[in-house]
C-alpha positions in Angstrom: 30.3 -30.4 51.9 30.7 -28.0 48.5 29.2 -25.0 50.4 30.6 -25.6 54.1 34.4 -25.8 52.0 33.5 -22.9 49.9 32.6 -20.7 53.2 35.7 -21.8 54.9 37.9 -20.4 52.2 35.9 -17.3 51.6 36.5 -16.9 55.0 40.1 -16.9 55.1 40.2 -14.6 52.0 38.3 -12.2 54.1 40.7 -12.3 56.7 43.7 -12.5 55.0 42.9 -9.2 52.8 41.7 -7.3 55.9 45.1 -6.5 57.5 46.1 -4.6 54.2 43.1 -3.0 54.0 43.3 -1.8 57.6 47.0 -0.5 57.2 45.6 1.0 54.0 43.7 3.2 56.1 45.9 3.6 58.8 48.3 5.2 56.4 49.4 9.0 57.9 49.8 11.7 55.6 52.6 14.9 56.1 52.0 18.3 56.4 54.1 20.4 55.0 53.4 23.6 57.0 53.3 21.4 59.9 56.8 19.8 58.9 59.0 23.2 58.8 57.6 24.1 62.5 58.3 20.6 63.5 61.7 21.1 61.9 62.0 24.4 62.9 61.9 23.1 66.8 63.8 20.0 66.4 66.3 20.5 64.8 67.6 24.5 63.9 69.8 24.4 67.0 72.3 22.4 64.6 70.8 22.0 61.2 70.5 25.2 59.4 66.6 25.3 57.7 67.1 26.7 54.7 70.3 28.0 53.8 72.7 26.1 51.6 75.3 25.8 54.2 76.1 23.6 57.4 78.7 22.0 58.6 79.7 17.9 58.0 79.1 17.4 61.2 75.1 19.2 60.9 74.7 19.3 57.1 71.7 21.7 56.3 68.7 20.2 55.9 68.2 21.3 52.3 71.4 19.3 51.8 70.0 16.5 53.2 67.0 16.5 51.1 69.0 17.2 47.5 70.7 13.6 48.5 69.0 11.1 46.4 69.7 8.6 48.8 67.9 10.1 51.8 64.1 8.3 50.6 60.9 9.0 52.3 61.6 5.6 54.2 65.4 6.2 54.5 63.8 9.6 56.6 60.9 7.7 58.5 63.7 5.1 59.5 66.2 7.5 60.9 64.1 9.8 62.7 62.1 6.9 64.4 65.3 5.4 66.0 67.6 7.8 68.9 71.3 7.6 67.6 74.2 9.5 68.1 75.3 12.4 67.7 71.4 13.6 67.3 69.7 14.0 70.8 66.7 11.6 71.0 63.9 12.7 69.5 60.4 11.6 70.8 58.6 12.1 67.6 55.0 10.7 66.9 54.0 8.9 63.5 52.5 12.4 62.4 55.3 14.3 63.5 57.5 11.9 61.3 55.3 11.9 58.7 55.1 15.8 58.7 58.8 16.0 58.6 58.9 13.6 55.6 56.1 16.0 53.8 58.3 19.0 54.4 61.9 17.3 53.3 60.1 16.3 50.3 59.0 19.8 49.9 62.4 21.1 50.1 63.6 18.8 47.6 61.3 20.2 45.1 61.9 23.5 46.2 65.3 24.5 44.9 65.7 28.0 45.5 66.4 29.3 49.0 63.4 30.2 51.4 
């Protein structure tokens, strides 16, 4: 009886740990070069990519990346959900991670590009 209980507990432990392993394996890594290309394609119509200027309605991407409140999680959520005044972007999870990586690169690099 003890062996059966130990086996059941072991199987439950394995089952409970499997989802976290699957999530860790499914994490997507962003590519800054690809993120810059995507930002150029999707964002430059309204946003200045590398300059420090922009408008209140469409600030530069560099100024957005410089705001500490724009965390990677915030950017992921913002890019994943359509909202006005931005057009509905149809970005894949990989596209979003690439753009987030580009924003992180912009926030580290303070000089104009």
